[in-house]
N, CA, C and O atoms as a Tinker XYZ file with bonds, in Angstrom:
   480  protein
     1  N    -56.248000 -264.186000  -54.230000    73     2
     2  CA   -57.064000 -265.189000  -54.881000    64     1     3
     3  C    -56.537000 -266.587000  -54.582000    63     2     4     5
     4  O    -57.328000 -267.503000  -54.359000    81     3
     5  N    -55.256000 -266.765000  -54.572000    73     3     6
     6  CA   -54.674000 -268.054000  -54.261000    64     5     7
     7  C    -54.976000 -268.456000  -52.821000    63     6     8     9
     8  O    -55.223000 -269.631000  -52.549000    81     7
     9  N    -54.960000 -267.496000  -51.893000    73     7    10
    10  CA   -55.263000 -267.776000  -50.493000    64     9    11
    11  C    -56.714000 -268.196000  -50.319000    63    10    12    13
    12  O    -57.015000 -269.064000  -49.500000    81    11
    13  N    -57.614000 -267.588000  -51.084000    73    11    14
    14  CA   -59.026000 -267.950000  -50.948000    64    13    15
    15  C    -59.284000 -269.353000  -51.495000    63    14    16    17
    16  O    -60.107000 -270.085000  -50.946000    81    15
    17  N    -58.597000 -269.733000  -52.562000    73    15    18
    18  CA   -58.729000 -271.105000  -53.076000    64    17    19
    19  C    -58.217000 -272.116000  -52.054000    63    18    20    21
    20  O    -58.834000 -273.159000  -51.840000    81    19
    21  N    -57.113000 -271.808000  -51.441000    73    19    22
    22  CA   -56.563000 -272.681000  -50.410000    64    21    23
    23  C    -57.543000 -272.823000  -49.262000    63    22    24    25
    24  O    -57.750000 -273.924000  -48.753000    81    23
    25  N    -58.155000 -271.707000  -48.846000    73    23    26
    26  CA   -59.127000 -271.730000  -47.747000    64    25    27
    27  C    -60.332000 -272.588000  -48.128000    63    26    28    29
    28  O    -60.791000 -273.408000  -47.333000    81    27
    29  N    -60.840000 -272.399000  -49.341000    73    27    30
    30  CA   -62.009000 -273.166000  -49.788000    64    29    31
    31  C    -61.658000 -274.652000  -49.873000    63    30    32    33
    32  O    -62.438000 -275.498000  -49.435000    81    31
    33  N    -60.513000 -274.969000  -50.422000    73    31    34
    34  CA   -60.087000 -276.363000  -50.525000    64    33    35
    35  C    -59.938000 -276.992000  -49.145000    63    34    36    37
    36  O    -60.374000 -278.121000  -48.921000    81    35
    37  N    -59.327000 -276.265000  -48.228000    73    35    38
    38  CA   -59.151000 -276.781000  -46.870000    64    37    39
    39  C    -60.500000 -276.992000  -46.192000    63    38    40    41
    40  O    -60.691000 -277.982000  -45.486000    81    39
    41  N    -61.428000 -276.075000  -46.399000    73    39    42
    42  CA   -62.762000 -276.197000  -45.798000    64    41    43
    43  C    -63.496000 -277.416000  -46.350000    63    42    44    45
    44  O    -64.113000 -278.169000  -45.596000    81    43
    45  N    -63.430000 -277.604000  -47.646000    73    43    46
    46  CA   -64.088000 -278.757000  -48.270000    64    45    47
    47  C    -63.473000 -280.059000  -47.751000    63    46    48    49
    48  O    -64.197000 -280.994000  -47.410000    81    47
    49  N    -62.157000 -280.121000  -47.693000    73    47    50
    50  CA   -61.503000 -281.328000  -47.185000    64    49    51
    51  C    -61.877000 -281.601000  -45.737000    63    50    52    53
    52  O    -62.086000 -282.753000  -45.357000    81    51
    53  N    -61.964000 -280.562000  -44.933000    73    51    54
    54  CA   -62.352000 -280.716000  -43.536000    64    53    55
    55  C    -63.764000 -281.275000  -43.423000    63    54    56    57
    56  O    -64.025000 -282.149000  -42.596000    81    55
    57  N    -64.676000 -280.772000  -44.252000    73    55    58
    58  CA   -66.061000 -281.268000  -44.229000    64    57    59
    59  C    -66.128000 -282.732000  -44.657000    63    58    60    61
    60  O    -66.834000 -283.530000  -44.042000    81    59
    61  N    -65.395000 -283.080000  -45.708000    73    59    62
    62  CA   -65.386000 -284.472000  -46.183000    64    61    63
    63  C    -64.829000 -285.392000  -45.109000    63    62    64    65
    64  O    -65.383000 -286.463000  -44.858000    81    63
    65  N    -63.739000 -284.982000  -44.475000    73    63    66
    66  CA   -63.146000 -285.796000  -43.408000    64    65    67
    67  C    -64.107000 -285.938000  -42.235000    63    66    68    69
    68  O    -64.220000 -287.023000  -41.664000    81    67
    69  N    -64.791000 -284.880000  -41.870000    73    67    70
    70  CA   -65.734000 -284.921000  -40.754000    64    69    71
    71  C    -66.889000 -285.861000  -41.073000    63    70    72    73
    72  O    -67.318000 -286.623000  -40.207000    81    71
    73  N    -67.395000 -285.818000  -42.293000    73    71    74
    74  CA   -68.482000 -286.714000  -42.682000    64    73    75
    75  C    -68.027000 -288.164000  -42.670000    63    74    76    77
    76  O    -68.751000 -289.035000  -42.187000    81    75
    77  N    -66.848000 -288.433000  -43.189000    73    75    78
    78  CA   -66.328000 -289.797000  -43.181000    64    77    79
    79  C    -66.086000 -290.286000  -41.769000    63    78    80    81
    80  O    -66.380000 -291.441000  -41.462000    81    79
    81  N    -65.559000 -289.439000  -40.907000    73    79    82
    82  CA   -65.309000 -289.838000  -39.531000    64    81    83
    83  C    -66.612000 -290.162000  -38.822000    63    82    84    85
    84  O    -66.685000 -291.130000  -38.065000    81    83
    85  N    -67.634000 -289.367000  -39.061000    73    83    86
    86  CA   -68.935000 -289.606000  -38.436000    64    85    87
    87  C    -69.533000 -290.929000  -38.862000    63    86    88    89
    88  O    -70.108000 -291.640000  -38.038000    81    87
    89  N    -69.408000 -291.274000  -40.139000    73    87    90
    90  CA   -69.976000 -292.539000  -40.597000    64    89    91
    91  C    -69.156000 -293.717000  -40.100000    63    90    92    93
    92  O    -69.693000 -294.813000  -39.940000    81    91
    93  N    -67.869000 -293.517000  -39.854000    73    91    94
    94  CA   -67.027000 -294.602000  -39.346000    64    93    95
    95  C    -67.390000 -294.946000  -37.906000    63    94    96    97
    96  O    -67.194000 -296.082000  -37.473000    81    95
    97  N    -67.915000 -293.984000  -37.168000    73    95    98
    98  CA   -68.257000 -294.223000  -35.767000    64    97    99
    99  C    -69.674000 -294.755000  -35.597000    63    98   100   101
   100  O    -70.098000 -295.011000  -34.470000    81    99
   101  N    -70.400000 -294.925000  -36.666000    73    99   102
   102  CA   -71.763000 -295.434000  -36.591000    64   101   103
   103  C    -71.739000 -296.881000  -36.108000    63   102   104   105
   104  O    -71.031000 -297.724000  -36.657000    81   103
   105  N    -72.516000 -297.144000  -35.086000    73   103   106
   106  CA   -72.583000 -298.500000  -34.547000    64   105   107
   107  C    -73.766000 -299.236000  -35.164000    63   106   108   109
   108  O    -74.854000 -298.681000  -35.318000    81   107
   109  N    -73.529000 -300.493000  -35.511000    73   107   110
   110  CA   -74.571000 -301.309000  -36.098000    64   109   111
   111  C    -74.475000 -302.714000  -35.530000    63   110   112   113
   112  O    -73.391000 -303.291000  -35.443000    81   111
   113  N    -75.620000 -303.256000  -35.145000    73   111   114
   114  CA   -75.675000 -304.593000  -34.566000    64   113   115
   115  C    -76.972000 -305.243000  -35.042000    63   114   116   117
   116  O    -78.062000 -304.774000  -34.710000    81   115
   117  N    -76.857000 -306.321000  -35.817000    73   115   118
   118  CA   -78.033000 -306.972000  -36.381000    64   117   119
   119  C    -77.922000 -308.478000  -36.239000    63   118   120   121
   120  O    -76.838000 -309.052000  -36.339000    81   119
   121  N    -79.078000 -309.115000  -36.002000    73   119   122
   122  CA   -79.147000 -310.574000  -35.992000    64   121   123
   123  C    -80.536000 -310.979000  -36.475000    63   122   124   125
   124  O    -81.533000 -310.330000  -36.160000    81   123
   125  N    -80.581000 -312.068000  -37.249000    73   123   126
   126  CA   -81.859000 -312.609000  -37.693000    64   125   127
   127  C    -81.716000 -314.121000  -37.846000    63   126   128   129
   128  O    -80.607000 -314.645000  -37.957000    81   127
   129  N    -82.848000 -314.806000  -37.849000    73   127   130
   130  CA   -82.866000 -316.259000  -38.035000    64   129   131
   131  C    -83.890000 -316.607000  -39.100000    63   130   132   133
   132  O    -84.907000 -315.930000  -39.255000    81   131
   133  N    -83.597000 -317.685000  -39.835000    73   131   134
   134  CA   -84.529000 -318.142000  -40.854000    64   133   135
   135  C    -84.456000 -319.665000  -40.950000    63   134   136   137
   136  O    -83.388000 -320.196000  -41.253000    81   135
   137  N    -85.525000 -320.369000  -40.708000    73   135   138
   138  CA   -86.813000 -319.869000  -40.252000    64   137   139
   139  C    -86.778000 -319.583000  -38.754000    63   138   140   141
   140  O    -85.837000 -319.974000  -38.064000    81   139
   141  N    -87.797000 -318.907000  -38.258000    73   139   142
   142  CA   -87.877000 -318.628000  -36.819000    64   141   143
   143  C    -88.776000 -319.633000  -36.114000    63   142   144   145
   144  O    -88.972000 -319.553000  -34.901000    81   143
   145  N    -89.323000 -320.583000  -36.877000    73   143   146
   146  CA   -90.157000 -321.632000  -36.279000    64   145   147
   147  C    -89.968000 -322.915000  -37.056000    63   146   148   149
   148  O    -90.046000 -322.927000  -38.284000    81   147
   149  N    -89.715000 -324.012000  -36.325000    73   147   150
   150  CA   -89.589000 -325.330000  -36.946000    64   149   151
   151  C    -90.446000 -326.310000  -36.162000    63   150   152   153
   152  O    -90.827000 -326.056000  -35.020000    81   151
   153  N    -90.739000 -327.427000  -36.798000    73   151   154
   154  CA   -91.526000 -328.468000  -36.153000    64   153   155
   155  C    -90.621000 -329.659000  -35.869000    63   154   156   157
   156  O    -90.036000 -330.232000  -36.789000    81   155
   157  N    -90.503000 -330.035000  -34.585000    73   155   158
   158  CA   -89.662000 -331.165000  -34.179000    64   157   159
   159  C    -88.211000 -330.774000  -34.022000    63   158   160   161
   160  O    -87.691000 -330.751000  -32.907000    81   159
   161  N    -87.553000 -330.466000  -35.118000    73   159   162
   162  CA   -86.167000 -329.998000  -35.131000    64   161   163
   163  C    -85.903000 -329.460000  -36.528000    63   162   164   165
   164  O    -86.704000 -329.655000  -37.442000    81   163
   165  N    -84.775000 -328.784000  -36.682000    73   163   166
   166  CA   -84.478000 -328.279000  -38.015000    64   165   167
   167  C    -83.158000 -327.537000  -38.080000    63   166   168   169
   168  O    -82.582000 -327.145000  -37.065000    81   167
   169  N    -82.698000 -327.359000  -39.308000    73   167   170
   170  CA   -81.488000 -326.604000  -39.576000    64   169   171
   171  C    -81.909000 -325.168000  -39.863000    63   170   172   173
   172  O    -82.749000 -324.925000  -40.729000    81   171
   173  N    -81.328000 -324.225000  -39.139000    73   171   174
   174  CA   -81.694000 -322.824000  -39.306000    64   173   175
   175  C    -80.453000 -321.999000  -39.640000    63   174   176   177
   176  O    -79.326000 -322.377000  -39.320000    81   175
   177  N    -80.692000 -320.875000  -40.284000    73   175   178
   178  CA   -79.639000 -319.919000  -40.612000    64   177   179
   179  C    -79.726000 -318.752000  -39.629000    63   178   180   181
   180  O    -80.799000 -318.183000  -39.428000    81   179
   181  N    -78.604000 -318.402000  -39.025000    73   179   182
   182  CA   -78.519000 -317.207000  -38.193000    64   181   183
   183  C    -77.574000 -316.241000  -38.901000    63   182   184   185
   184  O    -76.392000 -316.534000  -39.085000    81   183
   185  N    -78.108000 -315.087000  -39.294000    73   183   186
   186  CA   -77.321000 -314.069000  -39.992000    64   185   187
   187  C    -77.074000 -312.920000  -39.033000    63   186   188   189
   188  O    -77.996000 -312.418000  -38.390000    81   187
   189  N    -75.806000 -312.507000  -38.944000    73   187   190
   190  CA   -75.476000 -311.428000  -38.010000    64   189   191
   191  C    -74.408000 -310.516000  -38.582000    63   190   192   193
   192  O    -73.608000 -310.904000  -39.434000    81   191
   193  N    -74.426000 -309.273000  -38.075000    73   191   194
   194  CA   -73.518000 -308.240000  -38.569000    64   193   195
   195  C    -73.208000 -307.289000  -37.419000    63   194   196   197
   196  O    -74.079000 -306.979000  -36.607000    81   195
   197  N    -71.962000 -306.830000  -37.358000    73   195   198
   198  CA   -71.552000 -305.862000  -36.349000    64   197   199
   199  C    -70.644000 -304.828000  -36.998000    63   198   200   201
   200  O    -69.826000 -305.153000  -37.858000    81   199
   201  N    -70.799000 -303.584000  -36.577000    73   199   202
   202  CA   -69.963000 -302.496000  -37.092000    64   201   203
   203  C    -69.809000 -301.446000  -35.994000    63   202   204   205
   204  O    -70.791000 -301.015000  -35.389000    81   203
   205  N    -68.562000 -301.041000  -35.745000    73   203   206
   206  CA   -68.308000 -299.977000  -34.778000    64   205   207
   207  C    -68.053000 -300.452000  -33.362000    63   206   208   209
   208  O    -67.999000 -299.642000  -32.437000    81   207
   209  N    -67.897000 -301.758000  -33.181000    73   207   210
   210  CA   -67.619000 -302.321000  -31.861000    64   209   211
   211  C    -66.249000 -302.992000  -31.877000    63   210   212   213
   212  O    -65.728000 -303.333000  -32.938000    81   211
   213  N    -65.673000 -303.176000  -30.695000    73   211   214
   214  CA   -64.363000 -303.817000  -30.614000    64   213   215
   215  C    -64.471000 -305.332000  -30.637000    63   214   216   217
   216  O    -63.727000 -305.996000  -31.359000    81   215
   217  N    -65.388000 -305.887000  -29.857000    73   215   218
   218  CA   -65.610000 -307.335000  -29.861000    64   217   219
   219  C    -67.101000 -307.625000  -29.880000    63   218   220   221
   220  O    -67.904000 -306.880000  -29.318000    81   219
   221  N    -67.454000 -308.722000  -30.539000    73   219   222
   222  CA   -68.841000 -309.163000  -30.591000    64   221   223
   223  C    -68.852000 -310.673000  -30.405000    63   222   224   225
   224  O    -68.045000 -311.386000  -31.001000    81   223
   225  N    -69.774000 -311.158000  -29.572000    73   223   226
   226  CA   -69.876000 -312.586000  -29.292000    64   225   227
   227  C    -71.283000 -313.081000  -29.609000    63   226   228   229
   228  O    -72.275000 -312.497000  -29.172000    81   227
   229  N    -71.352000 -314.165000  -30.377000    73   227   230
   230  CA   -72.610000 -314.846000  -30.668000    64   229   231
   231  C    -72.745000 -316.005000  -29.699000    63   230   232   233
   232  O    -71.852000 -316.847000  -29.611000    81   231
   233  N    -73.858000 -316.058000  -28.967000    73   231   234
   234  CA   -74.129000 -317.140000  -28.022000    64   233   235
   235  C    -75.531000 -317.685000  -28.273000    63   234   236   237
   236  O    -76.309000 -317.119000  -29.041000    81   235
   237  N    -75.830000 -318.797000  -27.606000    73   235   238
   238  CA   -77.173000 -319.359000  -27.695000    64   237   239
   239  C    -77.586000 -319.896000  -26.336000    63   238   240   241
   240  O    -76.750000 -320.268000  -25.513000    81   239
   241  N    -78.895000 -319.928000  -26.122000    73   239   242
   242  CA   -79.458000 -320.511000  -24.912000    64   241   243
   243  C    -80.636000 -321.372000  -25.330000    63   242   244   245
   244  O    -81.661000 -320.838000  -25.755000    81   243
   245  N    -80.517000 -322.710000  -25.218000    73   243   246
   246  CA   -79.410000 -323.467000  -24.659000    64   245   247
   247  C    -78.187000 -323.421000  -25.578000    63   246   248   249
   248  O    -78.281000 -323.046000  -26.746000    81   247
   249  N    -77.049000 -323.810000  -25.023000    73   247   250
   250  CA   -75.787000 -323.775000  -25.753000    64   249   251
   251  C    -75.826000 -324.774000  -26.907000    63   250   252   253
   252  O    -76.269000 -325.912000  -26.750000    81   251
   253  N    -75.357000 -324.327000  -28.058000    73   251   254
   254  CA   -75.281000 -325.158000  -29.259000    64   253   255
   255  C    -73.807000 -325.340000  -29.613000    63   254   256   257
   256  O    -72.996000 -324.437000  -29.405000    81   255
   257  N    -73.472000 -326.495000  -30.141000    73   255   258
   258  CA   -72.101000 -326.783000  -30.553000    64   257   259
   259  C    -71.595000 -325.707000  -31.511000    63   258   260   261
   260  O    -72.299000 -325.307000  -32.438000    81   259
   261  N    -70.374000 -325.247000  -31.280000    73   259   262
   262  CA   -69.783000 -324.209000  -32.116000    64   261   263
   263  C    -69.917000 -322.814000  -31.531000    63   262   264   265
   264  O    -69.339000 -321.861000  -32.054000    81   263
   265  N    -70.673000 -322.688000  -30.455000    73   263   266
   266  CA   -70.863000 -321.387000  -29.799000    64   265   267
   267  C    -70.356000 -321.469000  -28.372000    63   266   268   269
   268  O    -70.406000 -322.545000  -27.776000    81   267
   269  N    -69.879000 -320.398000  -27.810000    73   267   270
   270  CA   -69.889000 -319.033000  -28.331000    64   269   271
   271  C    -68.838000 -318.819000  -29.409000    63   270   272   273
   272  O    -67.847000 -319.544000  -29.502000    81   271
   273  N    -69.091000 -317.794000  -30.221000    73   271   274
   274  CA   -68.187000 -317.400000  -31.303000    64   273   275
   275  C    -67.910000 -315.905000  -31.133000    63   274   276   277
   276  O    -68.836000 -315.094000  -31.131000    81   275
   277  N    -66.628000 -315.543000  -30.989000    73   275   278
   278  CA   -66.258000 -314.146000  -30.758000    64   277   279
   279  C    -65.441000 -313.630000  -31.933000    63   278   280   281
   280  O    -64.540000 -314.304000  -32.432000    81   279
   281  N    -65.783000 -312.402000  -32.366000    73   279   282
   282  CA   -65.050000 -311.744000  -33.451000    64   281   283
   283  C    -64.644000 -310.350000  -32.980000    63   282   284   285
   284  O    -65.213000 -309.816000  -32.027000    81   283
   285  N    -63.656000 -309.767000  -33.656000    73   283   286
   286  CA   -63.223000 -308.423000  -33.328000    64   285   287
   287  C    -63.485000 -307.485000  -34.497000    63   286   288   289
   288  O    -63.511000 -307.894000  -35.658000    81   287
   289  N    -63.680000 -306.214000  -34.155000    73   287   290
   290  CA   -63.907000 -305.149000  -35.135000    64   289   291
   291  C    -65.171000 -305.407000  -35.950000    63   290   292   293
   292  O    -66.105000 -306.041000  -35.459000    81   291
   293  N    -65.206000 -304.928000  -37.174000    73   291   294
   294  CA   -66.391000 -305.049000  -38.010000    64   293   295
   295  C    -66.455000 -306.446000  -38.602000    63   294   296   297
   296  O    -65.438000 -307.019000  -38.990000    81   295
   297  N    -67.678000 -306.990000  -38.664000    73   295   298
   298  CA   -67.834000 -308.382000  -39.068000    64   297   299
   299  C    -69.162000 -308.553000  -39.776000    63   298   300   301
   300  O    -70.194000 -308.081000  -39.298000    81   299
   301  N    -69.137000 -309.221000  -40.904000    73   299   302
   302  CA   -70.363000 -309.638000  -41.554000    64   301   303
   303  C    -70.918000 -308.626000  -42.548000    63   302   304   305
   304  O    -70.282000 -307.616000  -42.849000    81   303
   305  N    -72.096000 -308.911000  -43.043000    73   303   306
   306  CA   -72.965000 -309.964000  -42.529000    64   305   307
   307  C    -72.451000 -311.355000  -42.904000    63   306   308   309
   308  O    -71.869000 -311.567000  -43.968000    81   307
   309  N    -72.687000 -312.282000  -41.994000    73   307   310
   310  CA   -72.311000 -313.671000  -42.197000    64   309   311
   311  C    -73.479000 -314.533000  -41.739000    63   310   312   313
   312  O    -74.225000 -314.155000  -40.836000    81   311
   313  N    -73.631000 -315.695000  -42.367000    73   311   314
   314  CA   -74.695000 -316.612000  -41.987000    64   313   315
   315  C    -74.073000 -317.905000  -41.491000    63   314   316   317
   316  O    -73.280000 -318.540000  -42.186000    81   315
   317  N    -74.450000 -318.283000  -40.269000    73   315   318
   318  CA   -74.032000 -319.560000  -39.679000    64   317   319
   319  C    -75.245000 -320.480000  -39.631000    63   318   320   321
   320  O    -76.370000 -320.029000  -39.419000    81   319
   321  N    -75.004000 -321.776000  -39.830000    73   319   322
   322  CA   -76.087000 -322.771000  -39.787000    64   321   323
   323  C    -76.009000 -323.550000  -38.480000    63   322   324   325
   324  O    -74.931000 -323.958000  -38.048000    81   323
   325  N    -77.177000 -323.751000  -37.855000    73   323   326
   326  CA   -77.247000 -324.496000  -36.601000    64   325   327
   327  C    -78.439000 -325.437000  -36.631000    63   326   328   329
   328  O    -79.494000 -325.110000  -37.175000    81   327
   329  N    -78.255000 -326.614000  -36.035000    73   327   330
   330  CA   -79.343000 -327.569000  -35.853000    64   329   331
   331  C    -79.998000 -327.273000  -34.511000    63   330   332   333
   332  O    -79.315000 -327.228000  -33.488000    81   331
   333  N    -81.308000 -327.071000  -34.502000    73   331   334
   334  CA   -82.023000 -326.836000  -33.247000    64   333   335
   335  C    -83.009000 -327.965000  -33.011000    63   334   336   337
   336  O    -83.675000 -328.434000  -33.933000    81   335
   337  N    -83.088000 -328.389000  -31.765000    73   335   338
   338  CA   -84.032000 -329.442000  -31.383000    64   337   339
   339  C    -84.988000 -328.958000  -30.300000    63   338   340   341
   340  O    -85.949000 -329.645000  -29.954000    81   339
   341  N    -84.713000 -327.765000  -29.768000    73   339   342
   342  CA   -85.563000 -327.151000  -28.760000    64   341   343
   343  C    -85.549000 -325.648000  -29.002000    63   342   344   345
   344  O    -84.634000 -325.128000  -29.640000    81   343
   345  N    -86.551000 -324.955000  -28.498000    73   343   346
   346  CA   -86.603000 -323.503000  -28.669000    64   345   347
   347  C    -85.297000 -322.889000  -28.193000    63   346   348   349
   348  O    -84.847000 -323.149000  -27.077000    81   347
   349  N    -84.694000 -322.074000  -29.045000    73   347   350
   350  CA   -83.352000 -321.548000  -28.799000    64   349   351
   351  C    -83.312000 -320.044000  -29.067000    63   350   352   353
   352  O    -83.850000 -319.565000  -30.066000    81   351
   353  N    -82.671000 -319.315000  -28.168000    73   351   354
   354  CA   -82.451000 -317.889000  -28.356000    64   353   355
   355  C    -80.990000 -317.662000  -28.723000    63   354   356   357
   356  O    -80.085000 -318.110000  -28.020000    81   355
   357  N    -80.772000 -316.962000  -29.829000    73   355   358
   358  CA   -79.434000 -316.588000  -30.262000    64   357   359
   359  C    -79.244000 -315.113000  -29.925000    63   358   360   361
   360  O    -80.121000 -314.289000  -30.182000    81   359
   361  N    -78.094000 -314.794000  -29.349000    73   359   362
   362  CA   -77.847000 -313.418000  -28.928000    64   361   363
   363  C    -76.460000 -312.976000  -29.370000    63   362   364   365
   364  O    -75.503000 -313.747000  -29.297000    81   363
   365  N    -76.354000 -311.731000  -29.829000    73   363   366
   366  CA   -75.047000 -311.135000  -30.079000    64   365   367
   367  C    -74.851000 -310.021000  -29.057000    63   366   368   369
   368  O    -75.736000 -309.196000  -28.830000    81   367
   369  N    -73.679000 -310.022000  -28.452000    73   367   370
   370  CA   -73.306000 -309.022000  -27.457000    64   369   371
   371  C    -72.057000 -308.318000  -27.962000    63   370   372   373
   372  O    -71.021000 -308.946000  -28.180000    81   371
   373  N    -72.166000 -306.997000  -28.147000    73   371   374
   374  CA   -71.059000 -306.212000  -28.676000    64   373   375
   375  C    -70.550000 -305.256000  -27.605000    63   374   376   377
   376  O    -71.329000 -304.707000  -26.826000    81   375
   377  N    -69.232000 -305.065000  -27.577000    73   375   378
   378  CA   -68.604000 -304.232000  -26.547000    64   377   379
   379  C    -67.626000 -303.264000  -27.183000    63   378   380   381
   380  O    -66.914000 -303.598000  -28.130000    81   379
   381  N    -67.611000 -302.053000  -26.638000    73   379   382
   382  CA   -66.603000 -301.064000  -27.000000    64   381   383
   383  C    -66.184000 -300.368000  -25.711000    63   382   384   385
   384  O    -67.024000 -300.029000  -24.878000    81   383
   385  N    -64.885000 -300.158000  -25.554000    73   383   386
   386  CA   -64.390000 -299.504000  -24.346000    64   385   387
   387  C    -64.748000 -298.031000  -24.379000    63   386   388   389
   388  O    -64.796000 -297.414000  -25.443000    81   387
   389  N    -64.999000 -297.474000  -23.203000    73   387   390
   390  CA   -65.288000 -296.056000  -23.089000    64   389   391
   391  C    -64.549000 -295.462000  -21.918000    63   390   392   393
   392  O    -63.915000 -296.188000  -21.153000    81   391
   393  N    -64.618000 -294.149000  -21.762000    73   391   394
   394  CA   -63.950000 -293.475000  -20.650000    64   393   395
   395  C    -64.559000 -293.851000  -19.302000    63   394   396   397
   396  O    -63.870000 -293.842000  -18.282000    81   395
   397  N    -65.841000 -294.177000  -19.299000    73   395   398
   398  CA   -66.539000 -294.516000  -18.053000    64   397   399
   399  C    -66.846000 -296.002000  -17.971000    63   398   400   401
   400  O    -67.849000 -296.397000  -17.378000    81   399
   401  N    -66.000000 -296.818000  -18.554000    73   399   402
   402  CA   -66.234000 -298.263000  -18.546000    64   401   403
   403  C    -66.726000 -298.715000  -19.902000    63   402   404   405
   404  O    -66.935000 -297.887000  -20.789000    81   403
   405  N    -66.915000 -300.011000  -20.084000    73   403   406
   406  CA   -67.321000 -300.521000  -21.402000    64   405   407
   407  C    -68.782000 -300.209000  -21.714000    63   406   408   409
   408  O    -69.626000 -300.146000  -20.819000    81   407
   409  N    -69.058000 -300.015000  -22.989000    73   407   410
   410  CA   -70.419000 -299.866000  -23.494000    64   409   411
   411  C    -70.786000 -301.197000  -24.124000    63   410   412   413
   412  O    -70.080000 -301.694000  -25.002000    81   411
   413  N    -71.904000 -301.776000  -23.669000    73   411   414
   414  CA   -72.331000 -303.095000  -24.140000    64   413   415
   415  C    -73.713000 -302.961000  -24.778000    63   414   416   417
   416  O    -74.600000 -302.298000  -24.239000    81   415
   417  N    -73.876000 -303.594000  -25.919000    73   415   418
   418  CA   -75.158000 -303.591000  -26.626000    64   417   419
   419  C    -75.480000 -305.032000  -27.010000    63   418   420   421
   420  O    -74.578000 -305.808000  -27.325000    81   419
   421  N    -76.764000 -305.392000  -26.983000    73   419   422
   422  CA   -77.156000 -306.760000  -27.338000    64   421   423
   423  C    -78.362000 -306.750000  -28.266000    63   422   424   425
   424  O    -79.180000 -305.830000  -28.253000    81   423
   425  N    -78.443000 -307.791000  -29.059000    73   423   426
   426  CA   -79.605000 -308.074000  -29.896000    64   425   427
   427  C    -79.813000 -309.586000  -29.833000    63   426   428   429
   428  O    -78.861000 -310.345000  -29.653000    81   427
   429  N    -81.069000 -310.015000  -29.984000    73   427   430
   430  CA   -81.326000 -311.453000  -29.951000    64   429   431
   431  C    -82.485000 -311.815000  -30.868000    63   430   432   433
   432  O    -83.281000 -310.965000  -31.267000    81   431
   433  N    -82.554000 -313.095000  -31.187000    73   431   434
   434  CA   -83.641000 -313.654000  -31.974000    64   433   435
   435  C    -83.915000 -315.052000  -31.422000    63   434   436   437
   436  O    -82.987000 -315.774000  -31.057000    81   435
   437  N    -85.181000 -315.426000  -31.364000    73   435   438
   438  CA   -85.563000 -316.738000  -30.839000    64   437   439
   439  C    -86.143000 -317.598000  -31.952000    63   438   440   441
   440  O    -86.970000 -317.147000  -32.744000    81   439
   441  N    -85.690000 -318.850000  -31.991000    73   439   442
   442  CA   -86.223000 -319.849000  -32.914000    64   441   443
   443  C    -87.082000 -320.795000  -32.091000    63   442   444   445
   444  O    -86.594000 -321.436000  -31.160000    81   443
   445  N    -88.353000 -320.882000  -32.433000    73   443   446
   446  CA   -89.293000 -321.721000  -31.692000    64   445   447
   447  C    -89.388000 -323.099000  -32.341000    63   446   448   449
   448  O    -89.587000 -323.228000  -33.549000    81   447
   449  N    -89.238000 -324.128000  -31.498000    73   447   450
   450  CA   -89.391000 -325.512000  -31.970000    64   449   451
   451  C    -90.710000 -326.031000  -31.425000    63   450   452   453
   452  O    -90.895000 -326.128000  -30.212000    81   451
   453  N    -91.631000 -326.365000  -32.329000    73   451   454
   454  CA   -92.933000 -326.899000  -31.936000    64   453   455
   455  C    -92.856000 -328.416000  -31.924000    63   454   456   457
   456  O    -92.113000 -328.998000  -32.715000    81   455
   457  N    -93.602000 -329.067000  -31.047000    73   455   458
   458  CA   -93.597000 -330.534000  -31.018000    64   457   459
   459  C    -94.065000 -331.111000  -32.341000    63   458   460   461
   460  O    -94.868000 -330.502000  -33.048000    81   459
   461  N    -93.560000 -332.284000  -32.667000    73   459   462
   462  CA   -94.000000 -332.946000  -33.893000    64   461   463
   463  C    -92.831000 -333.222000  -34.809000    63   462   464   465
   464  O    -91.686000 -332.870000  -34.524000    81   463
   465  N    -93.146000 -333.849000  -35.893000    73   463   466
   466  CA   -92.123000 -334.199000  -36.868000    64   465   467
   467  C    -91.816000 -333.051000  -37.806000    63   466   468   469
   468  O    -92.447000 -331.997000  -37.731000    81   467
   469  N    -90.871000 -333.244000  -38.671000    73   467   470
   470  CA   -90.523000 -332.202000  -39.624000    64   469   471
   471  C    -91.675000 -331.900000  -40.570000    63   470   472   473
   472  O    -92.469000 -332.782000  -40.897000    81   471
   473  N    -91.758000 -330.669000  -41.001000    73   471   474
   474  CA   -92.785000 -330.262000  -41.956000    64   473   475
   475  C    -92.380000 -330.761000  -43.335000    63   474   476   477
   476  O    -91.258000 -330.519000  -43.782000    81   475
   477  N    -93.282000 -331.451000  -44.004000    73   475   478
   478  CA   -92.986000 -332.004000  -45.345000    64   477   479
   479  C    -93.510000 -331.096000  -46.420000    63   478   480
   480  O    -93.358000 -331.392000  -47.606000    81   479
């Protein structure tokens, strides 16, 4: 009876560890902007999150002051504020090393700047 309890306990612990390990390896990469459209120019929020990657870099095209920004391991969610004066694409690129070379994943969001003055 004692051996069977030990076996059951060991089996349960193994299952719990396997479930936790599986969730730890889950990769997540998210980016969003608010607002995604401004008139003339504007201050926008870029929110991003990474999980399960070794390094992640936030960039923009065209380049905005303060970027690129590189972080390691799990990060966020965090919100950065940027002034945009022209249509701008923000991209996060995440990398993890693998046996056959690095695995790279990207996500992006575009903020459109329409001609004209600020919306009142």
